[in-house]
DRENRO-104924 format. One record per residue: residue in one letter; y, x, z of N, C-alpha, C in turn. Coordinates in nm, 3 decimals. Layout:
! residues N
   aa   n.north    n.east      n.up   ca.north   ca.east     ca.up   c.north    c.east      c.up
    a         Y         X         Z          Y         X         Z         Y         X         Z
...
//
This chain:
! residues 265
   aa   n.north    n.east      n.up   ca.north   ca.east     ca.up   c.north    c.east      c.up
    x    -1.574    -0.653     0.191     -1.578    -0.547     0.090    -1.441    -0.525     0.026
    x    -1.369    -0.636     0.001     -1.236    -0.626    -0.059    -1.142    -0.558     0.039
    x    -1.144    -0.602     0.164     -1.059    -0.546     0.267    -1.091    -0.396     0.291
    x    -1.212    -0.363     0.287     -1.250    -0.224     0.303    -1.197    -0.139     0.187
    x    -1.191    -0.193     0.067     -1.143    -0.120    -0.048    -0.991    -0.087    -0.033
    x    -0.917    -0.180     0.018     -0.772    -0.158     0.028    -0.729    -0.103     0.163
    x    -0.822    -0.090     0.257     -0.789    -0.042     0.392    -0.729     0.100     0.390
    x    -0.798     0.190     0.321     -0.757     0.329     0.320    -0.618     0.340     0.252
    x    -0.598     0.264     0.148     -0.468     0.270     0.080    -0.355     0.215     0.174
    x    -0.386     0.104     0.240     -0.290     0.047     0.332    -0.252     0.148     0.442
    x    -0.349     0.216     0.496     -0.322     0.313     0.603    -0.235     0.430     0.548
    x    -0.267     0.474     0.430     -0.194     0.590     0.373    -0.050     0.556     0.337
    x    -0.029     0.429     0.294      0.106     0.387     0.255     0.196     0.384     0.376
    x     0.140     0.372     0.498      0.219     0.373     0.621     0.252     0.516     0.669
    x     0.195     0.614     0.599      0.224     0.750     0.629     0.359     0.792     0.575
    x     0.455     0.828     0.658      0.590     0.857     0.612     0.599     0.985     0.534
    x     0.498     1.072     0.539      0.506     1.200     0.466     0.437     1.195     0.333
    x     0.381     1.079     0.290      0.314     1.074     0.166     0.418     1.080     0.048
    x     0.380     1.155    -0.053      0.466     1.164    -0.170     0.435     1.045    -0.264
    x     0.540     1.000    -0.333      0.522     0.880    -0.420     0.429     0.908    -0.537
    x     0.423     1.033    -0.586      0.332     1.060    -0.693     0.188     1.049    -0.647
    x     0.159     1.088    -0.522      0.028     1.067    -0.467    -0.002     0.920    -0.439
    x     0.103     0.853    -0.402      0.085     0.704    -0.375     0.051     0.632    -0.503
    x     0.112     0.674    -0.615      0.087     0.612    -0.743    -0.061     0.636    -0.782
    x    -0.112     0.758    -0.765     -0.250     0.786    -0.794    -0.343     0.697    -0.704
    x    -0.303     0.682    -0.579     -0.384     0.598    -0.487    -0.380     0.453    -0.531
    x    -0.265     0.408    -0.574     -0.253     0.268    -0.623    -0.347     0.243    -0.742
    x    -0.341     0.339    -0.838     -0.424     0.320    -0.957    -0.572     0.325    -0.928
    x    -0.613     0.416    -0.840     -0.753     0.420    -0.802    -0.799     0.293    -0.726
    x    -0.707     0.244    -0.642     -0.740     0.120    -0.569    -0.753     0.004    -0.664
    x    -0.666    -0.004    -0.765     -0.683    -0.110    -0.864    -0.814    -0.101    -0.943
    x    -0.850     0.018    -0.974     -0.981     0.043    -1.046    -1.095    -0.001    -0.958
    x    -1.088     0.027    -0.830     -1.200    -0.012    -0.742    -1.204    -0.169    -0.729
    x    -1.086    -0.231    -0.722     -1.088    -0.380    -0.713    -1.139    -0.442    -0.837
    x    -1.106    -0.384    -0.953     -1.154    -0.442    -1.080    -1.304    -0.422    -1.097
    x    -1.362    -0.314    -1.041     -1.508    -0.295    -1.054    -1.580    -0.396    -0.967
    x    -1.516    -0.449    -0.866     -1.583    -0.550    -0.785    -1.603    -0.685    -0.858
    x    -1.531    -0.699    -0.975     -1.550    -0.823    -1.052    -1.675    -0.817    -1.138
    x    -1.737    -0.706    -1.148     -1.862    -0.694    -1.227    -1.976    -0.772    -1.164
    x    -2.068    -0.817    -1.246     -2.186    -0.890    -1.195    -2.271    -0.805    -1.103
    x    -2.277    -0.677    -1.129     -2.358    -0.585    -1.043    -2.300    -0.577    -0.904
    x    -2.163    -0.560    -0.898     -2.101    -0.550    -0.767    -2.107    -0.677    -0.689
    x    -2.094    -0.792    -0.765     -2.103    -0.922    -0.693    -2.246    -0.946    -0.643
    x    -2.343    -0.901    -0.721     -2.483    -0.920    -0.675    -2.506    -0.845    -0.549
    x    -2.452    -0.726    -0.535     -2.471    -0.646    -0.413    -2.408    -0.716    -0.295
    x    -2.283    -0.765    -0.317     -2.211    -0.840    -0.207    -2.291    -0.964    -0.171
    x    -2.344    -1.032    -0.273     -2.422    -1.153    -0.246    -2.550    -1.124    -0.168
    x    -2.615    -1.013    -0.197     -2.734    -0.976    -0.124    -2.701    -0.943     0.023
    x    -2.588    -0.870     0.042     -2.552    -0.837     0.177    -2.514    -0.960     0.258
    x    -2.452    -1.060     0.191     -2.417    -1.184     0.255    -2.542    -1.258     0.301
    x    -2.645    -1.261     0.215     -2.770    -1.328     0.252    -2.833    -1.259     0.370
    x    -2.839    -1.127     0.365     -2.899    -1.048     0.480    -2.823    -1.074     0.612
    x    -2.690    -1.079     0.600     -2.608    -1.106     0.722    -2.634    -1.249     0.772
    x    -2.647    -1.345     0.678     -2.668    -1.484     0.715    -2.806    -1.496     0.781
    x    -2.909    -1.432     0.722     -3.045    -1.441     0.779    -3.049    -1.380     0.915
    x    -2.976    -1.271     0.933     -2.974    -1.202     1.060    -2.914    -1.290     1.168
    x    -2.821    -1.378     1.130     -2.755    -1.466     1.226    -2.812    -1.609     1.214
    x    -2.929    -1.621     1.152     -3.005    -1.747     1.143    -2.918    -1.861     1.076
    x    -2.852    -1.823     0.967     -2.773    -1.921     0.889    -2.844    -1.940     0.758
    x    -2.883    -2.064     0.723     -2.954    -2.094     0.601    -2.852    -2.125     0.490
    x    -2.822    -2.027     0.405     -2.720    -2.048     0.299    -2.774    -2.137     0.188
    x    -2.901    -2.120     0.152     -2.957    -2.191     0.039    -2.948    -2.343     0.060
    x    -2.986    -2.386     0.177     -2.980    -2.530     0.206    -2.839    -2.581     0.202
    x    -2.746    -2.506     0.254     -2.608    -2.550     0.250    -2.557    -2.565     0.108
    x    -2.590    -2.471     0.021     -2.545    -2.481    -0.118    -2.606    -2.600    -0.191
    x    -2.735    -2.623    -0.165     -2.805    -2.732    -0.234    -2.751    -2.870    -0.186
    x    -2.715    -2.880    -0.054     -2.674    -3.010    -0.001    -2.522    -3.039    -0.025
    x    -2.452    -2.939    -0.075     -2.312    -2.961    -0.102    -2.294    -2.999    -0.251
    x    -2.267    -3.126    -0.276     -2.257    -3.175    -0.412    -2.129    -3.136    -0.483
    x    -2.027    -3.095    -0.403     -1.901    -3.058    -0.461    -1.901    -2.922    -0.528
    x    -2.006    -2.840    -0.500     -2.017    -2.709    -0.561    -2.103    -2.717    -0.691
    x    -2.078    -2.625    -0.778     -2.156    -2.620    -0.897    -2.295    -2.576    -0.867
    x    -2.386    -2.617    -0.954     -2.525    -2.576    -0.934    -2.540    -2.426    -0.969
    x    -2.641    -2.363    -0.907     -2.662    -2.223    -0.935    -2.718    -2.203    -1.072
    x    -2.687    -2.088    -1.133     -2.732    -2.065    -1.266    -2.792    -1.924    -1.271
    x    -2.880    -1.901    -1.366     -2.946    -1.772    -1.380    -2.866    -1.683    -1.475
    x    -2.835    -1.561    -1.429     -2.760    -1.463    -1.507    -2.862    -1.359    -1.564
    x    -2.875    -1.358    -1.695     -2.976    -1.268    -1.754    -2.942    -1.123    -1.744
    x    -2.813    -1.092    -1.719     -2.774    -0.954    -1.712    -2.828    -0.886    -1.583
    x    -2.867    -0.959    -1.490     -2.919    -0.908    -1.364    -3.067    -0.923    -1.358
    x    -3.127    -0.834    -1.279     -3.275    -0.840    -1.265    -3.316    -0.950    -1.163
    x    -3.344    -1.067    -1.224     -3.395    -1.182    -1.152    -3.308    -1.217    -1.032
    x    -3.177    -1.214    -1.056     -3.082    -1.251    -0.953    -3.020    -1.387    -0.977
    x    -3.012    -1.473    -0.875     -2.956    -1.607    -0.887    -2.820    -1.603    -0.811
    x    -2.711    -1.634    -0.882     -2.579    -1.624    -0.826    -2.513    -1.760    -0.818
    x    -2.436    -1.779    -0.720     -2.359    -1.899    -0.709    -2.221    -1.874    -0.782
    x    -2.201    -1.935    -0.896     -2.085    -1.905    -0.979    -1.952    -1.945    -0.906
    x    -1.958    -2.047    -0.818     -1.840    -2.088    -0.749    -1.788    -1.978    -0.655
    x    -1.880    -1.915    -0.585     -1.843    -1.806    -0.493    -1.792    -1.688    -0.574
    x    -1.852    -1.661    -0.692     -1.803    -1.555    -0.780    -1.665    -1.580    -0.824
    x    -1.635    -1.707    -0.859     -1.501    -1.742    -0.904    -1.398    -1.724    -0.793
    x    -1.436    -1.759    -0.670     -1.342    -1.745    -0.558    -1.309    -1.601    -0.535
    x    -1.407    -1.511    -0.544     -1.385    -1.370    -0.524    -1.291    -1.313    -0.637
    x    -1.316    -1.360    -0.758     -1.234    -1.309    -0.868    -1.086    -1.351    -0.847
    x    -1.064    -1.471    -0.793     -0.927    -1.514    -0.767    -0.857    -1.423    -0.662
    x    -0.934    -1.387    -0.559     -0.874    -1.298    -0.457    -0.850    -1.158    -0.518
    x    -0.945    -1.109    -0.597     -0.928    -0.980    -0.657    -0.807    -0.976    -0.748
    x    -0.792    -1.080    -0.829     -0.681    -1.085    -0.921    -0.545    -1.089    -0.844
    x    -0.546    -1.159    -0.729     -0.426    -1.163    -0.647    -0.387    -1.027    -0.594
    x    -0.487    -0.952    -0.545     -0.455    -0.817    -0.495    -0.405    -0.726    -0.606
    x    -0.468    -0.735    -0.723     -0.430    -0.647    -0.835    -0.291    -0.683    -0.884
    x    -0.260    -0.813    -0.891     -0.125    -0.860    -0.935    -0.016    -0.815    -0.838
    x    -0.047    -0.815    -0.709      0.050    -0.769    -0.607     0.081    -0.624    -0.625
    x    -0.026    -0.538    -0.653     -0.003    -0.397    -0.674     0.076    -0.373    -0.800
    x     0.048    -0.452    -0.905      0.118    -0.436    -1.032     0.268    -0.476    -1.014
    x     0.291    -0.577    -0.933      0.429    -0.619    -0.914     0.510    -0.519    -0.830
    x     0.443    -0.460    -0.730      0.514    -0.362    -0.646     0.523    -0.223    -0.706
    x     0.427    -0.191    -0.791      0.425    -0.060    -0.859     0.414    -0.076    -1.008
    x     0.518    -0.132    -1.072      0.509    -0.153    -1.219     0.502    -0.023    -1.294
    x     0.461    -0.027    -1.417      0.442     0.091    -1.499     0.572     0.169    -1.514
    x     0.682     0.099    -1.529      0.816     0.164    -1.544     0.848     0.250    -1.424
    x     0.824     0.191    -1.305      0.861     0.265    -1.185     0.761     0.382    -1.166
    x     0.640     0.370    -1.213      0.546     0.478    -1.189     0.595     0.607    -1.259
    x     0.651     0.593    -1.374      0.701     0.710    -1.450     0.813     0.775    -1.371
    x     0.895     0.692    -1.306      1.007     0.747    -1.225     0.955     0.816    -1.103
    x     0.856     0.756    -1.036      0.804     0.817    -0.915     0.728     0.943    -0.942
    x     0.682     0.959    -1.064      0.604     1.083    -1.094     0.692     1.213    -1.079
    x     0.818     1.192    -1.067      0.904     1.314    -1.054     0.874     1.390    -0.929
    x     0.809     1.328    -0.831      0.771     1.401    -0.717     0.671     1.517    -0.747
    x     0.603     1.506    -0.863      0.513     1.614    -0.898     0.589     1.744    -0.927
    x     0.719     1.736    -0.951      0.799     1.849    -0.974     0.800     1.941    -0.852
    x     0.791     1.876    -0.733      0.799     1.950    -0.605     0.665     1.968    -0.541
    x     0.558     1.950    -0.617      0.424     1.971    -0.570     0.365     2.097    -0.633
    x     0.346     2.200    -0.558      0.306     2.334    -0.612     0.168     2.330    -0.673
    x     0.089     2.228    -0.643     -0.049     2.221    -0.699    -0.054     2.163    -0.837
    x     0.060     2.113    -0.889      0.061     2.056    -1.021     0.119     2.154    -1.125
    x     0.081     2.145    -1.252      0.136     2.234    -1.355     0.283     2.212    -1.378
    x     0.340     2.099    -1.336      0.485     2.070    -1.356     0.567     2.118    -1.240
    x     0.522     2.203    -1.154      0.598     2.250    -1.045     0.727     2.314    -1.092
    x     0.839     2.251    -1.058      0.972     2.297    -1.102     0.980     2.326    -1.251
    x     0.918     2.240    -1.328      0.926     2.249    -1.472     1.046     2.164    -1.529
    x     1.154     2.229    -1.570      1.270     2.152    -1.614     1.253     2.069    -1.743
    x     1.145     2.104    -1.817      1.116     2.030    -1.939     1.023     1.912    -1.920
    x     0.983     1.890    -1.797      0.891     1.777    -1.768     0.958     1.648    -1.806
    x     0.886     1.556    -1.873      0.942     1.429    -1.912     0.976     1.338    -1.797
    x     0.912     1.357    -1.684      0.942     1.277    -1.567     1.087     1.300    -1.515
    x     1.129     1.428    -1.529      1.262     1.465    -1.482     1.370     1.391    -1.566
    x     1.351     1.392    -1.698      1.452     1.327    -1.782     1.448     1.171    -1.764
    x     1.329     1.117    -1.744      1.324     0.973    -1.714     1.396     0.937    -1.584
    x     1.379     1.025    -1.487      1.436     1.002    -1.353     1.589     1.015    -1.361
    x     1.643     1.121    -1.425      1.782     1.137    -1.440     1.846     1.025    -1.525
    x     1.776     0.981    -1.623      1.829     0.872    -1.709     1.831     0.742    -1.632
    x     1.734     0.718    -1.546      1.731     0.596    -1.467     1.841     0.592    -1.360
    x     1.866     0.707    -1.296      1.966     0.717    -1.193     2.087     0.787    -1.250
    x     2.135     0.740    -1.366      2.250     0.806    -1.432     2.379     0.781    -1.352
    x     2.376     0.688    -1.257      2.498     0.665    -1.172     2.539     0.789    -1.101
    x     2.442     0.872    -1.065      2.474     0.994    -0.985     2.518     1.109    -1.075
    x     2.518     1.092    -1.206      2.567     1.190    -1.298     2.514     1.331    -1.274
    x     2.381     1.340    -1.275      2.319     1.469    -1.260     2.334     1.555    -1.380
    x     2.373     1.678    -1.360      2.397     1.769    -1.472     2.263     1.830    -1.519
    x     2.220     1.790    -1.638      2.092     1.834    -1.692     2.094     1.986    -1.723
    x     2.206     2.032    -1.771      2.218     2.175    -1.803     2.196     2.265    -1.679
    x     2.249     2.220    -1.566      2.226     2.296    -1.445     2.081     2.291    -1.398
    x     2.020     2.175    -1.420      1.875     2.158    -1.387     1.791     2.265    -1.457
    x     1.824     2.285    -1.585      1.751     2.381    -1.665     1.755     2.524    -1.611
    x     1.865     2.554    -1.542      1.881     2.687    -1.484     1.835     2.692    -1.339
    x     1.855     2.585    -1.268      1.827     2.587    -1.123     1.674     2.581    -1.096
    x     1.599     2.504    -1.176      1.457     2.489    -1.152     1.380     2.623    -1.158
    x     1.398     2.706    -1.266      1.327     2.833    -1.266     1.365     2.925    -1.150
    x     1.494     2.925    -1.110      1.535     3.010    -0.997     1.478     2.963    -0.867
    x     1.472     2.831    -0.849      1.417     2.776    -0.731     1.267     2.806    -0.720
    x     1.196     2.796    -0.829      1.054     2.825    -0.834     1.028     2.969    -0.800
    x     1.107     3.060    -0.854      1.088     3.200    -0.824     1.118     3.233    -0.681
    x     1.223     3.174    -0.629      1.263     3.193    -0.489     1.151     3.148    -0.392
    x     1.101     3.029    -0.417      1.000     2.978    -0.328     0.864     3.051    -0.337
    x     0.823     3.089    -0.452      0.697     3.161    -0.471     0.702     3.297    -0.415
    x     0.820     3.360    -0.414      0.834     3.499    -0.362     0.846     3.498    -0.208
    x     0.877     3.385    -0.151      0.886     3.378    -0.007     0.751     3.348     0.054
    x     0.684     3.449     0.105      0.551     3.431     0.159     0.548     3.376     0.300
    x     0.667     3.356     0.359      0.679     3.311     0.495     0.669     3.158     0.510
    x     0.673     3.090     0.398      0.681     2.943     0.404     0.561     2.884     0.334
    x     0.523     2.763     0.370      0.421     2.686     0.300     0.492     2.598     0.196
    x     0.434     2.592     0.079      0.501     2.515    -0.027     0.468     2.366    -0.020
    x     0.528     2.303     0.083      0.527     2.161     0.089     0.667     2.107     0.072
    x     0.679     1.974     0.064      0.803     1.917     0.030     0.915     1.947     0.135
    x     0.877     1.940     0.261      0.976     1.960     0.367     1.027     2.111     0.366
    x     0.936     2.203     0.348      0.976     2.341     0.343     1.062     2.373     0.218
    x     1.030     2.308     0.107      1.112     2.325    -0.013     1.251     2.278     0.007
    x     1.263     2.159     0.070      1.393     2.100     0.099     1.475     2.190     0.190
    x     1.409     2.241     0.293      1.475     2.330     0.390     1.527     2.460     0.325
    x     1.439     2.517     0.245      1.475     2.647     0.186     1.589     2.628     0.088
    x     1.586     2.525     0.004      1.691     2.508    -0.097     1.821     2.461    -0.030
    x     1.813     2.390     0.083      1.936     2.346     0.147     2.015     2.459     0.207
    x     1.949     2.574     0.226      2.021     2.693     0.273     2.114     2.754     0.171
    x     2.093     2.710     0.045      2.175     2.762    -0.069     2.228     2.646    -0.149
    x     2.314     2.564    -0.091      2.361     2.440    -0.162     2.443     2.468    -0.282
    x     2.514     2.579    -0.288      2.597     2.608    -0.409     2.511     2.649    -0.524
    x     2.397     2.715    -0.498      2.313     2.763    -0.607     2.221     2.654    -0.661
    x     2.188     2.555    -0.576      2.096     2.445    -0.619     2.152     2.309    -0.594
    x     2.277     2.293    -0.634      2.346     2.163    -0.607     2.282     2.049    -0.676
    x     2.245     2.061    -0.806      2.188     1.949    -0.878     2.044     1.924    -0.833
    x     1.968     2.025    -0.802      1.834     2.008    -0.752     1.833     1.934    -0.615
    x     1.928     1.971    -0.528      1.940     1.902    -0.401     1.984     1.759    -0.422
    x     2.064     1.734    -0.526      2.101     1.592    -0.556     1.980     1.510    -0.593
    x     1.891     1.564    -0.679      1.767     1.497    -0.714     1.684     1.473    -0.590
    x     1.670     1.575    -0.504      1.590     1.561    -0.386     1.644     1.453    -0.289
    x     1.781     1.454    -0.276      1.840     1.351    -0.187     1.812     1.211    -0.234
    x     1.806     1.190    -0.367      1.772     1.056    -0.421     1.624     1.025    -0.390
    x     1.537     1.125    -0.409      1.396     1.108    -0.388     1.367     1.072    -0.244
    x     1.441     1.138    -0.151      1.412     1.116    -0.011     1.445     0.971     0.037
    x     1.525     0.903    -0.039      1.561     0.765    -0.007     1.463     0.662    -0.062
    x     1.383     0.704    -0.165      1.295     0.609    -0.229     1.188     0.550    -0.141
    x     1.118     0.627    -0.059      1.014     0.568     0.025     1.066     0.463     0.125
    x     1.187     0.481     0.176      1.235     0.391     0.278     1.318     0.278     0.225
    x     1.380     0.292     0.110      1.475     0.187     0.058     1.406     0.055     0.035
    x     1.290     0.048    -0.039      1.222    -0.081    -0.063     1.180    -0.147     0.066
    x     1.125    -0.071     0.161      1.082    -0.128     0.284     1.197    -0.183     0.367
    x     1.308    -0.106     0.369      1.426    -0.150     0.443     1.480    -0.284     0.384
    x     1.487    -0.291     0.249      1.533    -0.417     0.187     1.441    -0.534     0.213
    x     1.312    -0.511     0.208      1.219    -0.619     0.234     1.233    -0.672     0.376
    x     1.250    -0.579     0.475      1.269    -0.624     0.617     1.398    -0.699     0.629
    x     1.504    -0.657     0.558      1.631    -0.721     0.565     1.622    -0.864     0.516
    x     1.568    -0.879     0.390      1.559    -1.016     0.336     1.459    -1.105     0.409
    x     1.354    -1.045     0.463      1.259    -1.120     0.545     1.330    -1.176     0.667
    x     1.405    -1.090     0.735      1.484    -1.137     0.851     1.585    -1.239     0.818
    x     1.649    -1.223     0.702      1.749    -1.319     0.655     1.689    -1.452     0.631
    x     1.572    -1.457     0.563      1.505    -1.585     0.537     1.454    -1.651     0.663
    x     1.409    -1.571     0.756      1.359    -1.627     0.885     1.482    -1.688     0.961
    x     1.595    -1.619     0.956      1.714    -1.670     1.023     1.760    -1.800     0.963
    x     1.757    -1.808     0.830      1.802    -1.926     0.761     1.710    -2.047     0.789
    x     1.581    -2.019     0.796      1.488    -2.126     0.826     1.508    -2.183     0.965
    x     1.523    -2.091     1.061      1.527    -2.133     1.201     1.663    -2.191     1.243
    x     1.767    -2.166     1.164      1.902    -2.212     1.197     1.952    -2.316     1.096
    x     1.861    -2.373     1.019      1.906    -2.466     0.918     1.966    -2.596     0.981
    x     2.086    -2.626     0.939      2.151    -2.748     0.989     2.164    -2.852     0.882
    x     2.237    -2.960     0.913      2.256    -3.068     0.821     2.338    -3.025     0.699
    x     2.436    -2.938     0.718      2.521    -2.896     0.603     2.443    -2.818     0.499
    x     2.362    -2.719     0.545      2.285    -2.638     0.452     2.177    -2.724     0.384
    x     2.117    -2.812     0.459      2.013    -2.900     0.403     2.069    -2.987     0.297
    x     2.191    -3.037     0.322      2.260    -3.122     0.221     2.291    -3.045     0.097
    x     2.338    -2.919     0.116      2.370    -2.837    -0.001     2.246    -2.804    -0.083
    x     2.133    -2.779    -0.019      2.012    -2.754    -0.090     1.961    -2.879    -0.166
    x     1.982    -2.995    -0.109      1.946    -3.120    -0.177     2.033    -3.140    -0.301
    x     2.161    -3.110    -0.290      2.250    -3.125    -0.404     2.210    -3.028    -0.516
    x     2.176    -2.904    -0.484      2.133    -2.807    -0.579     2.006    -2.847    -0.648
    x     1.916    -2.912    -0.571      1.790    -2.960    -0.626     1.808    -3.078    -0.724
    x     1.902    -3.163    -0.691      1.922    -3.281    -0.772     2.001    -3.240    -0.900
    x     2.106    -3.158    -0.880      2.189    -3.117    -0.991     2.142    -2.981    -1.044
    x     2.020    -2.980    -1.094      1.962    -2.851    -1.136     2.039    -2.791    -1.261
    x     2.070    -2.880    -1.350      2.140    -2.834    -1.473     2.276    -2.768    -1.441
    x     2.350    -2.831    -1.345      2.476    -2.775    -1.309     2.457    -2.645    -1.229
    x     2.352    -2.638    -1.152      2.328    -2.521    -1.070     2.293    -2.399    -1.156
    x     2.227    -2.424    -1.270      2.194    -2.314    -1.364     2.315    -2.253    -1.427
    x     2.429    -2.324    -1.428      2.553    -2.274    -1.492     2.632    -2.183    -1.392
    x     2.593    -2.175    -1.266      2.663    -2.089    -1.170     2.639    -1.944    -1.198
    x     2.747    -1.865    -1.200      2.740    -1.723    -1.219     2.697    -1.666    -1.088
    x     2.574    -1.613    -1.072      2.526    -1.563    -0.948     2.598    -1.436    -0.906
    x     2.640    -1.354    -0.999      2.712    -1.235    -0.971     2.845    -1.264    -0.906
    x     2.918    -1.361    -0.961      3.041    -1.402    -0.898     3.022    -1.463    -0.760
    x     2.916    -1.542    -0.744      2.888    -1.601    -0.615     2.859    -1.496    -0.509
    x     2.782    -1.391    -0.548      2.748    -1.284    -0.455     2.873    -1.204    -0.417
    x     2.961    -1.181    -0.520      3.090    -1.109    -0.492     3.173    -1.192    -0.396
    x     3.181    -1.320    -0.414      3.263    -1.405    -0.325     3.207    -1.404    -0.184
    x     3.072    -1.402    -0.175      3.008    -1.399    -0.045     3.035    -1.269     0.029
    x     3.028    -1.157    -0.050      3.051    -1.027     0.009     3.194    -1.004     0.055
    x     3.287    -1.079    -0.005      3.431    -1.065     0.033     3.468    -1.141     0.159
    x     3.375    -1.225     0.205      3.410    -1.304     0.324     3.426    -1.215     0.450
    x     3.335    -1.117     0.462      3.349    -1.017     0.574     3.273    -0.892     0.538
    x     3.290    -0.790     0.620      3.221    -0.663     0.601     3.074    -0.680     0.630
    x     2.991    -0.633     0.534      2.842    -0.649     0.546     2.782    -0.514     0.581
    x     2.667    -0.526     0.655      2.592    -0.405     0.682     2.535    -0.341     0.559
    x     2.482    -0.427     0.470      2.434    -0.383     0.338     2.532    -0.425     0.233
    x     2.606    -0.333     0.174      2.707    -0.371     0.072     2.638    -0.445    -0.043
    x     2.698    -0.557    -0.084      2.638    -0.635    -0.193     2.699    -0.612    -0.326
    x     2.805    -0.534    -0.333      2.870    -0.500    -0.458     2.817    -0.370    -0.514
//
């Protein structure tokens, strides 16, 4: 049941054309579904299906539970209509559900959700379609202030871009067609294209970094020699001294050793 709940979300997240605003909505709905599985009613349904499946395969669950002294005894839950539940099994399911929800919260925190919502600006089905006063736009520009996006130009470019796209009956108003149309006029929509260029890197950047660090950790594990093992042992023993190391300076020193594929500065 749990895997079935997250299966559709997992498949959709692998779709390269999904917009992050839609992904956020999917994440929130998936979390809601997972949390509803923690209710006694949902667990009772899963428990009944488990018993039916066990009986179909000639597995006697009741005898196994009674003969296992390490498990807690069954108790009667008054909230359900004459249902007897094994609280140990319920606890195990809650642990798994909490793990899935925590993983989603860690990967899609509330702060990032507000930034990702800027995709709604380029979705013609939303009321914020090219709305320069949308709060998501200001949050996005403030977060990526490194690129020095001109807010004043955004206020003038968005209405012009909206009018241009809506008057062009030859194109479908999806993200790819919007990017193609505006890229034909780079001087007129320079700041809008800057925002779009940042957005287009968001779906691939986290996955690329995860693959990079995963490969790095695998390489370090498989090629660990005596020198690195000794260094790790020293760091483990001298924990107080290790805490005083400036990690930023250490990373800068490491990046200066040679040219890196992924710049660390």
